[in-house]
C-alpha positions in Angstrom: 0.0 0.0 0.0 1.3 3.5 -0.9 1.8 6.1 1.8 -0.8 8.3 -0.1 -3.4 5.6 -0.1 -2.9 4.8 3.6 -3.1 8.5 4.5 -6.3 9.0 2.6 -7.9 5.9 4.1 -7.0 7.0 7.6 -8.4 10.4 7.0 -11.7 8.9 5.9 -11.7 6.5 8.9 -11.1 9.4 11.3 -14.0 11.3 9.8 -16.2 8.3 10.4 -15.7 8.1 14.2 -19.3 9.1 15.0 -21.4 7.6 17.8 -25.1 8.2 17.7 -27.2 7.5 20.8 -30.9 7.1 20.4 -34.2 8.8 19.9 -33.8 12.6 20.3 -33.2 13.7 16.8 -31.5 17.0 17.3 -28.4 18.4 19.1 -27.5 21.9 20.0 -26.0 23.2 16.8 -24.3 26.2 18.5 -22.5 24.2 21.1 -22.0 20.6 20.2 -22.7 20.3 16.5 -19.7 18.2 15.8 -20.4 15.9 18.6 -23.1 14.2 16.6 -24.7 12.6 19.6 -28.4 12.0 20.2 -29.6 10.9 23.5 -31.9 8.0 24.5 -34.0 7.3 27.5 -34.3 10.7 29.2 -33.7 10.4 33.0 -36.6 9.9 35.3 -38.2 12.9 36.9 -37.4 13.6 40.5 -34.0 14.2 41.9 -34.0 11.1 44.1 -34.8 8.8 41.3 -32.3 10.5 39.0 -29.6 10.3 41.6 -30.2 6.6 42.2 -30.1 5.9 38.5 -27.0 7.9 38.1 -25.2 6.0 40.8 -26.2 2.6 39.4 -25.0 3.7 36.0 -21.7 5.1 37.4 -21.0 1.8 39.0 -21.4 0.0 35.6 -19.1 2.5 34.0 -16.4 2.3 36.7 -16.4 -1.4 37.7 -18.1 -3.2 34.9 -17.6 -7.0 35.0 -16.0 -6.8 31.5 -13.0 -5.1 33.0 -12.1 -8.3 34.9 -12.2 -10.7 31.9 -8.6 -10.6 30.9 -7.3 -10.6 27.3 -9.9 -10.4 24.5 -10.4 -13.8 23.0 -8.3 -14.4 19.9 -10.7 -15.8 17.3 -8.0 -16.2 14.6 -9.6 -13.5 12.5 -8.6 -13.6 8.9 -11.0 -11.5 6.8 -9.0 -11.9 3.6 -7.8 -9.5 0.9 -9.3 -6.1 0.2 -8.5 -5.3 -3.4 -9.1 -1.8 -4.8 -12.2 -1.2 -6.8 -14.3 -4.2 -5.7 -17.5 -3.5 -4.0 -18.1 -7.2 -3.5 -14.7 -7.7 -1.8 -15.4 -4.6 0.4 -18.7 -5.9 1.6 -17.2 -9.4 2.2 -14.4 -7.9 4.2 -16.7 -5.8 6.4 -18.9 -8.7 7.0 -16.1 -11.0 8.0 -14.5 -8.5 10.4 -17.9 -8.0 12.0 -18.2 -11.8 12.4 -14.8 -11.9 14.1 -15.9 -9.1 16.5 -19.1 -10.9 17.3 -17.2 -14.1 18.3 -14.5 -12.2 20.3 -16.9 -10.1 22.3 -19.5 -12.8 22.8 -16.8 -14.9 24.4 -15.7 -12.0 26.6 -19.3 -11.4 27.8 -19.6 -15.1 28.6 -16.5 -14.7 30.8 -18.2 -11.8 32.5 -21.4 -13.8 32.9 -23.3 -11.0 31.2 -25.9 -11.3 28.4 -24.8 -10.4 24.9 -26.5 -9.5 21.7 -24.9 -9.0 18.4 -25.2 -5.6 16.6 -26.7 -5.4 13.2 -24.5 -4.4 10.3 -25.8 -2.3 7.5 -23.5 -1.5 4.6 -24.5 1.5 2.5 -23.2 3.5 -0.4 -25.0 6.8 0.3 -26.1 8.7 3.4 -29.3 7.5 5.0 -31.5 8.6 7.9 -31.2 6.2 10.8 -33.6 5.7 13.6 -31.3 8.0 15.6 -31.8 10.9 13.2 -30.1 12.5 10.1 -26.8 11.2 8.8 -24.0 13.3 10.2 -22.1 15.4 7.6 -18.7 13.9 6.8 -19.3 10.6 8.5 -18.6 7.2 6.9 -19.9 5.2 9.8 -22.2 5.5 12.8 -23.5 3.3 15.6 -27.2 3.9 16.4 -28.3 2.4 19.8 -32.0 2.6 18.9 -31.7 -0.4 16.5 -28.3 -1.4 17.7 -26.9 -1.2 14.2 -23.5 -0.2 12.8 -24.0 1.8 9.6 -20.9 1.7 7.4 -20.7 3.6 4.2 -18.4 2.6 1.4 -17.4 5.7 -0.5 -15.7 5.9 -3.9 -12.5 7.2 -2.3 -12.4 4.1 0.0 -13.0 1.8 -3.0 -10.1 3.4 -4.8 -7.7 3.4 -1.8 -8.7 0.7 0.7 -6.5 0.4 3.8 -7.5 -2.9 5.4 -6.0 -2.1 8.8 -7.7 1.3 8.9 -11.0 -0.1 7.9 -10.8 -2.9 10.5 -9.9 -0.3 13.2 -12.9 1.8 12.2 -15.4 -1.2 12.4 -13.9 -2.2 15.8 -14.4 1.4 17.1 -18.1 1.4 16.2 -18.4 -2.0 17.6 -16.8 -0.6 20.8 -19.9 1.7 21.2 -22.1 -1.4 20.9 -20.1 -3.0 23.7 -20.7 0.1 25.8 -24.4 -0.1 25.1 -25.0 -3.8 25.9 -22.7 -3.8 28.9 -24.6 -0.9 30.5 -21.6 1.4 30.5 -23.5 4.0 28.5 -26.2 4.2 31.2 -24.0 6.5 33.2 -23.1 8.5 30.1 -26.8 9.2 29.2 -27.8 10.2 32.7 -24.7 12.3 33.5 -24.8 14.1 30.2 -28.4 15.2 30.6 -27.5 17.2 33.7 -24.1 18.5 32.5 -23.0 21.8 31.1 -21.0 22.1 27.9 -17.6 21.4 29.4 -18.8 18.3 31.2 -20.6 17.0 28.2 -17.5 17.2 26.1 -15.6 15.4 28.9 -18.2 12.6 28.9 -18.0 12.4 25.1 -14.2 12.0 25.3 -14.6 9.3 27.9 -16.9 7.4 25.6 -15.0 7.9 22.4 -11.6 7.2 23.8 -12.9 4.0 25.4 -14.4 2.9 22.1 -11.0 3.6 20.5 -9.2 1.6 23.2 -11.7 -1.3 22.7 -10.9 -1.2 19.0 -7.2 -1.5 19.7 -7.8 -4.4 22.1 -9.4 -6.2 19.2 -6.6 -5.2 16.8 -4.1 -6.7 19.3 -5.5 -10.1 18.7 -4.2 -9.9 15.1 -0.8 -8.5 16.0 1.9 -9.7 13.6 -0.5 -10.9 11.0 -0.5 -9.6 7.4 -3.4 -7.3 8.4 -1.8 -5.8 11.5 1.9 -5.5 10.7 4.1 -3.6 13.1 4.9 -0.9 10.5 1.3 -0.4 9.5 0.1 -0.2 13.2 2.9 2.3 14.1 2.0 4.4 11.1 -1.7 4.4 12.0 -1.1 5.4 15.7 1.3 8.1 14.6 -1.3 9.4 12.1 -3.9 9.7 14.8 -1.4 11.4 17.1 -0.9 14.1 14.5 -4.3 14.3 12.9 -6.9 12.5 15.0 -8.4 15.6 16.5 -8.5 17.7 13.4 -12.1 16.7 12.5 -13.4 17.5 15.9 -12.8 21.1 16.8 -15.1 20.9 19.9 -12.6 18.4 21.4 -15.3 15.8 21.9 -13.0 12.9 20.8 -9.8 13.8 22.6 -6.6 15.4 21.4 -4.5 13.5 18.9 -1.8 12.5 21.5 -4.6 11.3 23.8 -6.2 9.2 21.1 -2.8 7.7 20.3 -2.2 6.9 24.0 -5.4 5.0 24.4 -4.8 3.2 21.2 -1.3 2.1 22.4 -2.7 1.1 25.8 -5.4 -1.1 24.4 -3.0 -2.7 21.9 -0.4 -3.3 24.6 -2.6 -4.9 27.2 -5.3 -6.4 25.0 -7.9 -6.3 27.8 -11.2 -4.4 28.3 -10.0 -3.5 31.7 -7.2 -1.4 30.2 -9.8 0.8 28.6 -11.6 2.1 31.7 -11.6 5.8 30.7 -14.3 6.5 33.3 -11.9 5.9 36.1 -9.0 7.8 34.5 -7.9 11.1 35.8 -9.3 14.1 33.7 -5.8 14.9 32.4 -5.7 11.5 30.7 -8.9 12.0 28.8 -8.3 15.5 27.4 
């Protein structure tokens, strides 16, 4: 793969890092327009009920059973080649990577003795309206919690310059949001965000996005040293995010480039969900 092709593919993948929570179809355009987050399940009325729900959610975020399950299960993922210009090959690749993610995370949830449900995968070639609202401008992929679906868009640019590692990393990131959803981690996010001001909302968004990125790297670590995840390609990818990862998010809702790179390296090094507990991290580590 040429340096130009890899750079373009990573730029597209970075633009695609969008999470979409459910049901409320608008966000505040003047304050968090780039956050592209839509909330689900508004908190119950009454301060006492809300505080109890917040505490229960906070517990799931801070000490989730997934954090004690050890290394992510290696399912010998081998999605095959991704030649340029083939829509059939691209769809096959996305489907196979998703199948690997299903197997790996299902095994991890079994270790945690928690119920697990696979996300749906919908591959598209143009912007669509999801149950969570309008498609976010500039995004190539979103996870919507209303229908628990990963929407992945194959653009002409991606077809011309596919970067298998970058595409795999992107799918695994969106899958990371599904893990947050089905494990209950997002419960705290929803409740805390509803009562937060702008600065706190951005902090909560960084907690969520950086954890999903770390979960992605945990999955990537199971393929370390394979033809898909070579040492040189992984180092290049991390360095690219260190330098460019924050450029598409001027509100700083995904973390600064060096912070993104740090959580990528952490997930890849340890290979465990427990290494990705951004909710317990000090604020300076999720900036």
